[in-house]
NURO-73789 format. One record per atom (N, C-alpha, C): residue number from 0; atom name; x, z, y. Coordinates in nm, 2 decimals, padded with zeros to 4 digits. Layout:
BEGIN
+------+-------+--------+--------+--------+
: guvo : dotor :     px :     pz :     py :
+------+-------+--------+--------+--------+
:  NUM :    CA :      X :      Z :      Y :
...
+------+-------+--------+--------+--------+
//
This chain:
BEGIN
+------+-------+--------+--------+--------+
: guvo : dotor :     px :     pz :     py :
+------+-------+--------+--------+--------+
:    0 :     N : -15.26 :  02.48 : -01.54 :
:    0 :    CA : -15.14 :  02.40 : -01.53 :
:    0 :     C : -15.02 :  02.48 : -01.56 :
:    1 :     N : -15.02 :  02.60 : -01.52 :
:    1 :    CA : -14.91 :  02.68 : -01.55 :
:    1 :     C : -14.89 :  02.70 : -01.70 :
:    2 :     N : -15.00 :  02.71 : -01.77 :
:    2 :    CA : -14.99 :  02.73 : -01.91 :
:    2 :     C : -14.93 :  02.60 : -01.97 :
:    3 :     N : -14.96 :  02.48 : -01.93 :
:    3 :    CA : -14.91 :  02.36 : -01.98 :
:    3 :     C : -14.76 :  02.35 : -01.96 :
:    4 :     N : -14.71 :  02.40 : -01.84 :
:    4 :    CA : -14.57 :  02.39 : -01.81 :
:    4 :     C : -14.49 :  02.49 : -01.90 :
:    5 :     N : -14.55 :  02.60 : -01.93 :
:    5 :    CA : -14.49 :  02.69 : -02.02 :
:    5 :     C : -14.47 :  02.63 : -02.16 :
:    6 :     N : -14.58 :  02.57 : -02.21 :
:    6 :    CA : -14.58 :  02.50 : -02.34 :
:    6 :     C : -14.47 :  02.40 : -02.34 :
:    7 :     N : -14.46 :  02.32 : -02.23 :
:    7 :    CA : -14.35 :  02.22 : -02.23 :
:    7 :     C : -14.21 :  02.28 : -02.24 :
:    8 :     N : -14.20 :  02.39 : -02.17 :
:    8 :    CA : -14.07 :  02.46 : -02.16 :
:    8 :     C : -14.03 :  02.52 : -02.30 :
:    9 :     N : -14.14 :  02.57 : -02.37 :
:    9 :    CA : -14.11 :  02.62 : -02.51 :
:    9 :     C : -14.08 :  02.51 : -02.60 :
:   10 :     N : -14.15 :  02.40 : -02.58 :
:   10 :    CA : -14.12 :  02.28 : -02.67 :
:   10 :     C : -13.98 :  02.23 : -02.64 :
:   11 :     N : -13.94 :  02.22 : -02.52 :
:   11 :    CA : -13.80 :  02.18 : -02.49 :
:   11 :     C : -13.70 :  02.27 : -02.55 :
:   12 :     N : -13.72 :  02.40 : -02.54 :
:   12 :    CA : -13.63 :  02.50 : -02.60 :
:   12 :     C : -13.62 :  02.48 : -02.75 :
:   13 :     N : -13.74 :  02.45 : -02.82 :
:   13 :    CA : -13.74 :  02.43 : -02.96 :
:   13 :     C : -13.66 :  02.31 : -03.00 :
:   14 :     N : -13.67 :  02.20 : -02.92 :
:   14 :    CA : -13.60 :  02.08 : -02.94 :
:   14 :     C : -13.45 :  02.11 : -02.93 :
:   15 :     N : -13.41 :  02.18 : -02.83 :
:   15 :    CA : -13.27 :  02.22 : -02.81 :
:   15 :     C : -13.21 :  02.30 : -02.93 :
:   16 :     N : -13.29 :  02.40 : -02.97 :
:   16 :    CA : -13.25 :  02.48 : -03.08 :
:   16 :     C : -13.23 :  02.39 : -03.21 :
:   17 :     N : -13.33 :  02.30 : -03.23 :
:   17 :    CA : -13.32 :  02.21 : -03.34 :
:   17 :     C : -13.20 :  02.12 : -03.34 :
:   18 :     N : -13.17 :  02.07 : -03.22 :
:   18 :    CA : -13.05 :  01.99 : -03.20 :
:   18 :     C : -12.92 :  02.07 : -03.23 :
:   19 :     N : -12.92 :  02.20 : -03.18 :
:   19 :    CA : -12.80 :  02.28 : -03.20 :
:   19 :     C : -12.79 :  02.31 : -03.35 :
:   20 :     N : -12.90 :  02.34 : -03.42 :
:   20 :    CA : -12.89 :  02.36 : -03.56 :
:   20 :     C : -12.83 :  02.24 : -03.64 :
:   21 :     N : -12.88 :  02.12 : -03.60 :
:   21 :    CA : -12.84 :  02.00 : -03.67 :
:   21 :     C : -12.69 :  01.98 : -03.63 :
:   22 :     N : -12.65 :  02.00 : -03.51 :
:   22 :    CA : -12.51 :  01.99 : -03.47 :
:   22 :     C : -12.42 :  02.09 : -03.55 :
:   23 :     N : -12.47 :  02.21 : -03.56 :
:   23 :    CA : -12.39 :  02.31 : -03.64 :
:   23 :     C : -12.38 :  02.27 : -03.79 :
:   24 :     N : -12.48 :  02.21 : -03.84 :
:   24 :    CA : -12.48 :  02.17 : -03.98 :
:   24 :     C : -12.37 :  02.05 : -03.99 :
:   25 :     N : -12.37 :  01.96 : -03.90 :
:   25 :    CA : -12.28 :  01.85 : -03.91 :
:   25 :     C : -12.13 :  01.89 : -03.89 :
:   26 :     N : -12.11 :  01.99 : -03.81 :
:   26 :    CA : -11.98 :  02.05 : -03.79 :
:   26 :     C : -11.93 :  02.12 : -03.92 :
:   27 :     N : -12.01 :  02.19 : -03.98 :
:   27 :    CA : -11.98 :  02.27 : -04.10 :
:   27 :     C : -11.99 :  02.19 : -04.23 :
:   28 :     N : -12.04 :  02.06 : -04.22 :
:   28 :    CA : -12.05 :  01.98 : -04.33 :
:   28 :     C : -11.92 :  01.94 : -04.39 :
:   29 :     N : -11.90 :  01.96 : -04.53 :
:   29 :    CA : -11.77 :  01.93 : -04.59 :
:   29 :     C : -11.78 :  01.80 : -04.68 :
:   30 :     N : -11.89 :  01.73 : -04.68 :
:   30 :    CA : -11.90 :  01.61 : -04.76 :
:   30 :     C : -11.80 :  01.51 : -04.71 :
:   31 :     N : -11.71 :  01.46 : -04.79 :
:   31 :    CA : -11.62 :  01.36 : -04.76 :
:   31 :     C : -11.49 :  01.41 : -04.71 :
:   32 :     N : -11.48 :  01.54 : -04.68 :
:   32 :    CA : -11.35 :  01.60 : -04.63 :
:   32 :     C : -11.24 :  01.59 : -04.74 :
:   33 :     N : -11.28 :  01.61 : -04.86 :
:   33 :    CA : -11.19 :  01.61 : -04.97 :
:   33 :     C : -11.12 :  01.47 : -04.98 :
:   34 :     N : -11.21 :  01.37 : -04.96 :
:   34 :    CA : -11.16 :  01.23 : -04.97 :
:   34 :     C : -11.06 :  01.20 : -04.85 :
:   35 :     N : -11.08 :  01.25 : -04.74 :
:   35 :    CA : -10.99 :  01.24 : -04.62 :
:   35 :     C : -10.86 :  01.31 : -04.65 :
:   36 :     N : -10.88 :  01.44 : -04.70 :
:   36 :    CA : -10.76 :  01.51 : -04.73 :
:   36 :     C : -10.67 :  01.44 : -04.83 :
:   37 :     N : -10.73 :  01.39 : -04.93 :
:   37 :    CA : -10.66 :  01.32 : -05.04 :
:   37 :     C : -10.59 :  01.19 : -04.98 :
:   38 :     N : -10.66 :  01.12 : -04.89 :
:   38 :    CA : -10.60 :  01.01 : -04.83 :
:   38 :     C : -10.48 :  01.04 : -04.74 :
:   39 :     N : -10.48 :  01.16 : -04.69 :
:   39 :    CA : -10.37 :  01.20 : -04.61 :
:   39 :     C : -10.25 :  01.26 : -04.69 :
:   40 :     N : -10.28 :  01.32 : -04.80 :
:   40 :    CA : -10.18 :  01.39 : -04.88 :
:   40 :     C : -10.12 :  01.29 : -04.99 :
:   41 :     N : -10.20 :  01.20 : -05.04 :
:   41 :    CA : -10.15 :  01.11 : -05.15 :
:   41 :     C : -10.02 :  01.03 : -05.11 :
:   42 :     N : -10.02 :  00.97 : -04.99 :
:   42 :    CA : -09.89 :  00.90 : -04.96 :
:   42 :     C : -09.77 :  00.98 : -04.96 :
:   43 :     N : -09.79 :  01.11 : -04.91 :
:   43 :    CA : -09.67 :  01.20 : -04.90 :
:   43 :     C : -09.63 :  01.24 : -05.04 :
:   44 :     N : -09.72 :  01.26 : -05.13 :
:   44 :    CA : -09.69 :  01.30 : -05.27 :
:   44 :     C : -09.62 :  01.18 : -05.34 :
:   45 :     N : -09.68 :  01.06 : -05.32 :
:   45 :    CA : -09.61 :  00.94 : -05.38 :
:   45 :     C : -09.47 :  00.92 : -05.33 :
:   46 :     N : -09.45 :  00.94 : -05.20 :
:   46 :    CA : -09.32 :  00.93 : -05.15 :
:   46 :     C : -09.22 :  01.03 : -05.21 :
:   47 :     N : -09.27 :  01.15 : -05.23 :
:   47 :    CA : -09.19 :  01.26 : -05.29 :
:   47 :     C : -09.15 :  01.22 : -05.43 :
:   48 :     N : -09.25 :  01.17 : -05.51 :
:   48 :    CA : -09.23 :  01.14 : -05.65 :
:   48 :     C : -09.13 :  01.02 : -05.66 :
:   49 :     N : -09.15 :  00.92 : -05.58 :
:   49 :    CA : -09.06 :  00.80 : -05.58 :
:   49 :     C : -08.92 :  00.84 : -05.53 :
:   50 :     N : -08.91 :  00.93 : -05.44 :
:   50 :    CA : -08.78 :  00.98 : -05.39 :
:   50 :     C : -08.70 :  01.05 : -05.51 :
:   51 :     N : -08.77 :  01.13 : -05.58 :
:   51 :    CA : -08.71 :  01.20 : -05.69 :
:   51 :     C : -08.67 :  01.10 : -05.80 :
:   52 :     N : -08.75 :  01.00 : -05.83 :
:   52 :    CA : -08.72 :  00.90 : -05.92 :
:   52 :     C : -08.60 :  00.82 : -05.88 :
:   53 :     N : -08.60 :  00.77 : -05.76 :
:   53 :    CA : -08.49 :  00.69 : -05.71 :
:   53 :     C : -08.36 :  00.76 : -05.70 :
:   54 :     N : -08.36 :  00.88 : -05.65 :
:   54 :    CA : -08.23 :  00.96 : -05.65 :
:   54 :     C : -08.18 :  01.00 : -05.79 :
:   55 :     N : -08.28 :  01.02 : -05.88 :
:   55 :    CA : -08.24 :  01.05 : -06.02 :
:   55 :     C : -08.17 :  00.93 : -06.08 :
:   56 :     N : -08.22 :  00.81 : -06.05 :
:   56 :    CA : -08.16 :  00.69 : -06.09 :
:   56 :     C : -08.02 :  00.67 : -06.03 :
:   57 :     N : -08.01 :  00.70 : -05.91 :
:   57 :    CA : -07.88 :  00.69 : -05.84 :
:   57 :     C : -07.78 :  00.78 : -05.91 :
:   58 :     N : -07.81 :  00.91 : -05.93 :
:   58 :    CA : -07.72 :  01.00 : -06.00 :
:   58 :     C : -07.69 :  00.96 : -06.14 :
:   59 :     N : -07.79 :  00.90 : -06.21 :
:   59 :    CA : -07.76 :  00.85 : -06.34 :
:   59 :     C : -07.66 :  00.74 : -06.34 :
:   60 :     N : -07.67 :  00.65 : -06.24 :
:   60 :    CA : -07.58 :  00.54 : -06.23 :
:   60 :     C : -07.44 :  00.59 : -06.20 :
:   61 :     N : -07.43 :  00.69 : -06.11 :
:   61 :    CA : -07.30 :  00.74 : -06.08 :
:   61 :     C : -07.23 :  00.81 : -06.20 :
:   62 :     N : -07.31 :  00.89 : -06.28 :
:   62 :    CA : -07.26 :  00.95 : -06.40 :
:   62 :     C : -07.22 :  00.85 : -06.50 :
:   63 :     N : -07.29 :  00.74 : -06.52 :
:   63 :    CA : -07.26 :  00.64 : -06.61 :
:   63 :     C : -07.13 :  00.57 : -06.57 :
:   64 :     N : -07.11 :  00.54 : -06.44 :
:   64 :    CA : -06.98 :  00.48 : -06.40 :
:   64 :     C : -06.87 :  00.58 : -06.42 :
:   65 :     N : -06.89 :  00.71 : -06.39 :
:   65 :    CA : -06.78 :  00.81 : -06.41 :
:   65 :     C : -06.75 :  00.82 : -06.56 :
:   66 :     N : -06.85 :  00.82 : -06.65 :
:   66 :    CA : -06.82 :  00.82 : -06.79 :
:   66 :     C : -06.74 :  00.70 : -06.84 :
:   67 :     N : -06.77 :  00.59 : -06.79 :
:   67 :    CA : -06.70 :  00.46 : -06.82 :
:   67 :     C : -06.56 :  00.47 : -06.78 :
:   68 :     N : -06.53 :  00.52 : -06.66 :
:   68 :    CA : -06.39 :  00.53 : -06.61 :
:   68 :     C : -06.31 :  00.63 : -06.69 :
:   69 :     N : -06.37 :  00.74 : -06.72 :
:   69 :    CA : -06.30 :  00.85 : -06.80 :
:   69 :     C : -06.27 :  00.80 : -06.94 :
:   70 :     N : -06.36 :  00.73 : -07.00 :
:   70 :    CA : -06.34 :  00.68 : -07.14 :
:   70 :     C : -06.23 :  00.57 : -07.14 :
:   71 :     N : -06.23 :  00.48 : -07.03 :
:   71 :    CA : -06.13 :  00.38 : -07.02 :
:   71 :     C : -05.99 :  00.44 : -07.00 :
:   72 :     N : -05.99 :  00.55 : -06.92 :
:   72 :    CA : -05.86 :  00.62 : -06.89 :
:   72 :     C : -05.81 :  00.68 : -07.02 :
:   73 :     N : -05.90 :  00.74 : -07.10 :
:   73 :    CA : -05.86 :  00.80 : -07.22 :
:   73 :     C : -05.80 :  00.70 : -07.32 :
:   74 :     N : -05.86 :  00.58 : -07.32 :
:   74 :    CA : -05.81 :  00.47 : -07.40 :
:   74 :     C : -05.68 :  00.42 : -07.35 :
:   75 :     N : -05.66 :  00.42 : -07.22 :
:   75 :    CA : -05.54 :  00.36 : -07.16 :
:   75 :     C : -05.42 :  00.45 : -07.19 :
:   76 :     N : -05.43 :  00.58 : -07.19 :
:   76 :    CA : -05.32 :  00.66 : -07.21 :
:   76 :     C : -05.26 :  00.66 : -07.35 :
:   77 :     N : -05.34 :  00.60 : -07.44 :
:   77 :    CA : -05.29 :  00.59 : -07.58 :
:   77 :     C : -05.19 :  00.47 : -07.60 :
:   78 :     N : -05.20 :  00.38 : -07.51 :
:   78 :    CA : -05.12 :  00.26 : -07.52 :
:   78 :     C : -05.18 :  00.16 : -07.61 :
:   79 :     N : -05.30 :  00.18 : -07.66 :
:   79 :    CA : -05.36 :  00.08 : -07.75 :
:   79 :     C : -05.41 : -00.04 : -07.68 :
:   80 :     N : -05.44 : -00.14 : -07.76 :
:   80 :    CA : -05.49 : -00.27 : -07.71 :
:   80 :     C : -05.60 : -00.31 : -07.80 :
:   81 :     N : -05.70 : -00.38 : -07.74 :
:   81 :    CA : -05.81 : -00.43 : -07.82 :
:   81 :     C : -05.77 : -00.57 : -07.87 :
:   82 :     N : -05.84 : -00.62 : -07.97 :
:   82 :    CA : -05.81 : -00.75 : -08.02 :
:   82 :     C : -05.92 : -00.85 : -07.98 :
:   83 :     N : -05.88 : -00.97 : -07.96 :
:   83 :    CA : -05.98 : -01.08 : -07.92 :
:   83 :     C : -06.06 : -01.10 : -08.04 :
:   84 :     N : -06.19 : -01.10 : -08.02 :
:   84 :    CA : -06.29 : -01.12 : -08.14 :
:   84 :     C : -06.28 : -01.26 : -08.19 :
:   85 :     N : -06.25 : -01.36 : -08.11 :
:   85 :    CA : -06.25 : -01.50 : -08.15 :
:   85 :     C : -06.12 : -01.53 : -08.23 :
:   86 :     N : -06.00 : -01.49 : -08.17 :
:   86 :    CA : -05.88 : -01.53 : -08.23 :
:   86 :     C : -05.81 : -01.42 : -08.31 :
:   87 :     N : -05.84 : -01.30 : -08.29 :
:   87 :    CA : -05.78 : -01.19 : -08.36 :
:   87 :     C : -05.65 : -01.14 : -08.30 :
:   88 :     N : -05.61 : -01.21 : -08.19 :
:   88 :    CA : -05.48 : -01.17 : -08.12 :
:   88 :     C : -05.51 : -01.05 : -08.03 :
:   89 :     N : -05.41 : -00.97 : -08.01 :
:   89 :    CA : -05.42 : -00.85 : -07.92 :
:   89 :     C : -05.44 : -00.90 : -07.78 :
:   90 :     N : -05.52 : -00.83 : -07.70 :
:   90 :    CA : -05.54 : -00.86 : -07.56 :
:   90 :     C : -05.44 : -00.77 : -07.49 :
:   91 :     N : -05.41 : -00.81 : -07.36 :
:   91 :    CA : -05.32 : -00.73 : -07.29 :
:   91 :     C : -05.39 : -00.60 : -07.25 :
:   92 :     N : -05.31 : -00.50 : -07.21 :
:   92 :    CA : -05.37 : -00.36 : -07.19 :
:   92 :     C : -05.47 : -00.36 : -07.07 :
:   93 :     N : -05.44 : -00.43 : -06.96 :
:   93 :    CA : -05.53 : -00.43 : -06.85 :
:   93 :     C : -05.66 : -00.49 : -06.89 :
:   94 :     N : -05.66 : -00.60 : -06.96 :
:   94 :    CA : -05.79 : -00.66 : -07.00 :
:   94 :     C : -05.86 : -00.57 : -07.10 :
:   95 :     N : -05.79 : -00.50 : -07.19 :
:   95 :    CA : -05.85 : -00.41 : -07.28 :
:   95 :     C : -05.92 : -00.29 : -07.20 :
:   96 :     N : -05.85 : -00.24 : -07.10 :
:   96 :    CA : -05.90 : -00.13 : -07.02 :
:   96 :     C : -06.03 : -00.18 : -06.95 :
:   97 :     N : -06.03 : -00.30 : -06.89 :
:   97 :    CA : -06.15 : -00.35 : -06.82 :
:   97 :     C : -06.26 : -00.37 : -06.92 :
:   98 :     N : -06.23 : -00.41 : -07.04 :
:   98 :    CA : -06.34 : -00.43 : -07.14 :
:   98 :     C : -06.40 : -00.29 : -07.18 :
:   99 :     N : -06.32 : -00.19 : -07.19 :
:   99 :    CA : -06.37 : -00.06 : -07.22 :
:   99 :     C : -06.46 : -00.01 : -07.11 :
:  100 :     N : -06.42 : -00.03 : -06.98 :
:  100 :    CA : -06.51 :  00.01 : -06.87 :
:  100 :     C : -06.64 : -00.06 : -06.88 :
:  101 :     N : -06.64 : -00.19 : -06.90 :
:  101 :    CA : -06.76 : -00.27 : -06.91 :
:  101 :     C : -06.85 : -00.22 : -07.03 :
:  102 :     N : -06.78 : -00.19 : -07.14 :
:  102 :    CA : -06.86 : -00.15 : -07.26 :
:  102 :     C : -06.92 : -00.02 : -07.24 :
:  103 :     N : -06.85 :  00.08 : -07.18 :
:  103 :    CA : -06.90 :  00.21 : -07.16 :
:  103 :     C : -07.00 :  00.23 : -07.04 :
:  104 :     N : -07.00 :  00.13 : -06.96 :
:  104 :    CA : -07.09 :  00.13 : -06.84 :
:  104 :     C : -07.24 :  00.10 : -06.88 :
:  105 :     N : -07.25 :  00.06 : -07.01 :
:  105 :    CA : -07.38 :  00.03 : -07.07 :
:  105 :     C : -07.46 : -00.07 : -06.98 :
:  106 :     N : -07.56 : -00.03 : -06.91 :
:  106 :    CA : -07.65 : -00.12 : -06.84 :
:  106 :     C : -07.60 : -00.16 : -06.70 :
:  107 :     N : -07.49 : -00.10 : -06.65 :
:  107 :    CA : -07.44 : -00.14 : -06.52 :
:  107 :     C : -07.38 : -00.27 : -06.52 :
:  108 :     N : -07.41 : -00.36 : -06.43 :
:  108 :    CA : -07.33 : -00.49 : -06.42 :
:  108 :     C : -07.19 : -00.47 : -06.37 :
:  109 :     N : -07.09 : -00.49 : -06.45 :
:  109 :    CA : -06.95 : -00.47 : -06.41 :
:  109 :     C : -06.89 : -00.60 : -06.38 :
:  110 :     N : -06.83 : -00.61 : -06.26 :
:  110 :    CA : -06.75 : -00.72 : -06.22 :
:  110 :     C : -06.61 : -00.68 : -06.24 :
:  111 :     N : -06.53 : -00.76 : -06.31 :
:  111 :    CA : -06.39 : -00.73 : -06.34 :
:  111 :     C : -06.31 : -00.70 : -06.21 :
:  112 :     N : -06.34 : -00.76 : -06.10 :
:  112 :    CA : -06.27 : -00.74 : -05.98 :
:  112 :     C : -06.30 : -00.60 : -05.92 :
:  113 :     N : -06.40 : -00.53 : -05.97 :
:  113 :    CA : -06.44 : -00.40 : -05.91 :
:  113 :     C : -06.36 : -00.29 : -05.98 :
:  114 :     N : -06.27 : -00.33 : -06.08 :
:  114 :    CA : -06.19 : -00.23 : -06.15 :
:  114 :     C : -06.05 : -00.24 : -06.11 :
:  115 :     N : -05.99 : -00.14 : -06.06 :
:  115 :    CA : -05.85 : -00.14 : -06.02 :
:  115 :     C : -05.77 : -00.05 : -06.11 :
:  116 :     N : -05.66 : -00.10 : -06.17 :
:  116 :    CA : -05.58 : -00.03 : -06.26 :
:  116 :     C : -05.44 : -00.01 : -06.19 :
:  117 :     N : -05.39 :  00.11 : -06.18 :
:  117 :    CA : -05.26 :  00.14 : -06.12 :
:  117 :     C : -05.17 :  00.21 : -06.22 :
:  118 :     N : -05.06 :  00.16 : -06.26 :
:  118 :    CA : -05.00 :  00.03 : -06.24 :
:  118 :     C : -05.09 : -00.08 : -06.30 :
:  119 :     N : -05.07 : -00.20 : -06.25 :
:  119 :    CA : -05.16 : -00.31 : -06.29 :
:  119 :     C : -05.16 : -00.34 : -06.44 :
:  120 :     N : -05.05 : -00.31 : -06.51 :
:  120 :    CA : -05.04 : -00.34 : -06.65 :
:  120 :     C : -05.07 : -00.22 : -06.74 :
:  121 :     N : -05.11 : -00.11 : -06.68 :
:  121 :    CA : -05.15 :  00.01 : -06.75 :
:  121 :     C : -05.03 :  00.11 : -06.76 :
:  122 :     N : -04.91 :  00.07 : -06.72 :
:  122 :    CA : -04.80 :  00.16 : -06.72 :
:  122 :     C : -04.74 :  00.18 : -06.86 :
:  123 :     N : -04.62 :  00.24 : -06.86 :
:  123 :    CA : -04.55 :  00.26 : -06.98 :
:  123 :     C : -04.57 :  00.41 : -07.03 :
:  124 :     N : -04.49 :  00.45 : -07.13 :
:  124 :    CA : -04.50 :  00.59 : -07.18 :
:  124 :     C : -04.47 :  00.69 : -07.07 :
:  125 :     N : -04.54 :  00.79 : -07.06 :
:  125 :    CA : -04.52 :  00.90 : -06.96 :
:  125 :     C : -04.55 :  00.86 : -06.81 :
:  126 :     N : -04.60 :  00.74 : -06.79 :
:  126 :    CA : -04.64 :  00.70 : -06.65 :
:  126 :     C : -04.78 :  00.75 : -06.63 :
:  127 :     N : -04.82 :  00.77 : -06.50 :
:  127 :    CA : -04.95 :  00.81 : -06.47 :
:  127 :     C : -05.03 :  00.68 : -06.45 :
:  128 :     N : -05.15 :  00.67 : -06.52 :
:  128 :    CA : -05.23 :  00.56 : -06.50 :
:  128 :     C : -05.36 :  00.60 : -06.42 :
:  129 :     N : -05.40 :  00.53 : -06.33 :
:  129 :    CA : -05.52 :  00.56 : -06.25 :
:  129 :     C : -05.61 :  00.44 : -06.25 :
:  130 :     N : -05.74 :  00.47 : -06.29 :
:  130 :    CA : -05.84 :  00.36 : -06.30 :
:  130 :     C : -05.95 :  00.39 : -06.20 :
:  131 :     N : -05.98 :  00.30 : -06.11 :
:  131 :    CA : -06.09 :  00.31 : -06.01 :
:  131 :     C : -06.19 :  00.20 : -06.03 :
:  132 :     N : -06.32 :  00.24 : -06.03 :
:  132 :    CA : -06.43 :  00.15 : -06.04 :
:  132 :     C : -06.52 :  00.17 : -05.92 :
:  133 :     N : -06.54 :  00.06 : -05.85 :
:  133 :    CA : -06.63 :  00.06 : -05.73 :
:  133 :     C : -06.75 : -00.02 : -05.77 :
:  134 :     N : -06.87 :  00.05 : -05.73 :
:  134 :    CA : -07.00 : -00.01 : -05.76 :
:  134 :     C : -07.09 :  00.00 : -05.64 :
:  135 :     N : -07.17 : -00.10 : -05.63 :
:  135 :    CA : -07.27 : -00.11 : -05.52 :
:  135 :     C : -07.41 : -00.09 : -05.58 :
:  136 :     N : -07.47 :  00.02 : -05.54 :
:  136 :    CA : -07.60 :  00.06 : -05.60 :
:  136 :     C : -07.71 :  00.00 : -05.51 :
:  137 :     N : -07.80 : -00.07 : -05.57 :
:  137 :    CA : -07.92 : -00.13 : -05.50 :
:  137 :     C : -08.04 : -00.05 : -05.53 :
:  138 :     N : -08.11 :  00.00 : -05.43 :
:  138 :    CA : -08.24 :  00.07 : -05.45 :
:  138 :     C : -08.34 : -00.03 : -05.51 :
:  139 :     N : -08.43 :  00.02 : -05.59 :
:  139 :    CA : -08.53 : -00.06 : -05.66 :
:  139 :     C : -08.66 : -00.06 : -05.59 :
:  140 :     N : -08.70 :  00.06 : -05.53 :
:  140 :    CA : -08.83 :  00.07 : -05.48 :
:  140 :     C : -08.84 :  00.01 : -05.34 :
:  141 :     N : -08.94 : -00.06 : -05.31 :
:  141 :    CA : -08.95 : -00.14 : -05.18 :
:  141 :     C : -08.93 : -00.05 : -05.06 :
:  142 :     N : -08.99 :  00.07 : -05.05 :
:  142 :    CA : -08.97 :  00.15 : -04.93 :
:  142 :     C : -08.83 :  00.19 : -04.91 :
:  143 :     N : -08.75 :  00.21 : -05.01 :
:  143 :    CA : -08.61 :  00.25 : -04.99 :
:  143 :     C : -08.52 :  00.13 : -04.96 :
:  144 :     N : -08.56 :  00.01 : -05.01 :
:  144 :    CA : -08.48 : -00.11 : -04.99 :
:  144 :     C : -08.48 : -00.14 : -04.84 :
:  145 :     N : -08.59 : -00.11 : -04.77 :
:  145 :    CA : -08.61 : -00.15 : -04.63 :
:  145 :     C : -08.54 : -00.04 : -04.54 :
:  146 :     N : -08.54 :  00.08 : -04.58 :
:  146 :    CA : -08.50 :  00.19 : -04.49 :
:  146 :     C : -08.35 :  00.23 : -04.51 :
:  147 :     N : -08.31 :  00.24 : -04.64 :
:  147 :    CA : -08.17 :  00.29 : -04.67 :
:  147 :     C : -08.08 :  00.17 : -04.70 :
:  148 :     N : -07.96 :  00.18 : -04.66 :
:  148 :    CA : -07.86 :  00.07 : -04.69 :
:  148 :     C : -07.82 :  00.09 : -04.84 :
:  149 :     N : -07.76 : -00.02 : -04.90 :
:  149 :    CA : -07.71 : -00.01 : -05.03 :
:  149 :     C : -07.60 :  00.09 : -05.04 :
:  150 :     N : -07.60 :  00.17 : -05.15 :
:  150 :    CA : -07.50 :  00.28 : -05.16 :
:  150 :     C : -07.38 :  00.22 : -05.24 :
:  151 :     N : -07.27 :  00.23 : -05.18 :
:  151 :    CA : -07.14 :  00.19 : -05.24 :
:  151 :     C : -07.06 :  00.31 : -05.27 :
:  152 :     N : -07.02 :  00.33 : -05.40 :
:  152 :    CA : -06.94 :  00.44 : -05.43 :
:  152 :     C : -06.83 :  00.40 : -05.53 :
:  153 :     N : -06.72 :  00.48 : -05.53 :
:  153 :    CA : -06.61 :  00.46 : -05.63 :
:  153 :     C : -06.59 :  00.59 : -05.71 :
:  154 :     N : -06.56 :  00.56 : -05.83 :
:  154 :    CA : -06.52 :  00.67 : -05.92 :
:  154 :     C : -06.38 :  00.64 : -05.98 :
:  155 :     N : -06.30 :  00.74 : -05.99 :
:  155 :    CA : -06.16 :  00.72 : -06.04 :
:  155 :     C : -06.12 :  00.83 : -06.13 :
:  156 :     N : -06.03 :  00.80 : -06.22 :
:  156 :    CA : -05.97 :  00.90 : -06.31 :
:  156 :     C : -05.82 :  00.87 : -06.32 :
:  157 :     N : -05.74 :  00.97 : -06.33 :
:  157 :    CA : -05.59 :  00.95 : -06.35 :
:  157 :     C : -05.54 :  01.04 : -06.46 :
:  158 :     N : -05.46 :  00.99 : -06.55 :
:  158 :    CA : -05.40 :  01.07 : -06.66 :
:  158 :     C : -05.26 :  01.02 : -06.68 :
:  159 :     N : -05.18 :  01.10 : -06.74 :
:  159 :    CA : -05.04 :  01.06 : -06.78 :
:  159 :     C : -05.05 :  01.00 : -06.92 :
:  160 :     N : -04.98 :  00.88 : -06.93 :
:  160 :    CA : -04.98 :  00.81 : -07.06 :
:  160 :     C : -04.90 :  00.90 : -07.16 :
:  161 :     N : -04.95 :  00.89 : -07.28 :
:  161 :    CA : -04.88 :  00.96 : -07.39 :
:  161 :     C : -04.76 :  00.88 : -07.43 :
:  162 :     N : -04.67 :  00.94 : -07.50 :
:  162 :    CA : -04.56 :  00.86 : -07.56 :
:  162 :     C : -04.62 :  00.77 : -07.66 :
:  163 :     N : -04.61 :  00.64 : -07.64 :
:  163 :    CA : -04.68 :  00.55 : -07.73 :
:  163 :     C : -04.61 :  00.54 : -07.86 :
:  164 :     N : -04.69 :  00.52 : -07.96 :
:  164 :    CA : -04.63 :  00.51 : -08.10 :
:  164 :     C : -04.54 :  00.39 : -08.11 :
:  165 :     N : -04.42 :  00.42 : -08.15 :
:  165 :    CA : -04.32 :  00.31 : -08.16 :
:  165 :     C : -04.25 :  00.28 : -08.04 :
:  166 :     N : -04.27 :  00.36 : -07.93 :
:  166 :    CA : -04.20 :  00.34 : -07.80 :
:  166 :     C : -04.06 :  00.40 : -07.81 :
:  167 :     N : -03.97 :  00.36 : -07.72 :
:  167 :    CA : -03.84 :  00.40 : -07.72 :
:  167 :     C : -03.82 :  00.55 : -07.69 :
:  168 :     N : -03.93 :  00.61 : -07.62 :
:  168 :    CA : -03.92 :  00.75 : -07.58 :
:  168 :     C : -03.95 :  00.84 : -07.69 :
:  169 :     N : -04.00 :  00.80 : -07.81 :
:  169 :    CA : -04.03 :  00.89 : -07.91 :
:  169 :     C : -03.94 :  00.89 : -08.03 :
+------+-------+--------+--------+--------+
//
């Protein structure tokens, strides 16, 4: 009987060692770990990529608005006026300046009320003209629209009017 008990004890030890070996293999097993790592890292990489894209678009919008205001200010200081394409009559200076902002803003939707011209008529020779354009930037990616508020910014430029051609000052 003692021999039979020893055999059972050895058999139990073998079973335990086999279970430990199988447990060790399952702990050290790497199958599927790459998939789990990718599932954890991919959302973070996508968020980083979309953040770079969205903020790049924001800075492009701001630069486009700034370019439009600077070009309109450069036009304003010359004292020139645009002509109406339908009638051929000259437009007033303020309307001409607003049209230049809208034209140079390219893809940005420009609302005429968002453009402030000081003085309102564009000023006379040697006056300082200041043009301010206020724009509300809307995020396009769904994650940003829910988390961040719309960005509202203003760009402005001021220059002294030249002595206009044919003006009394020249």
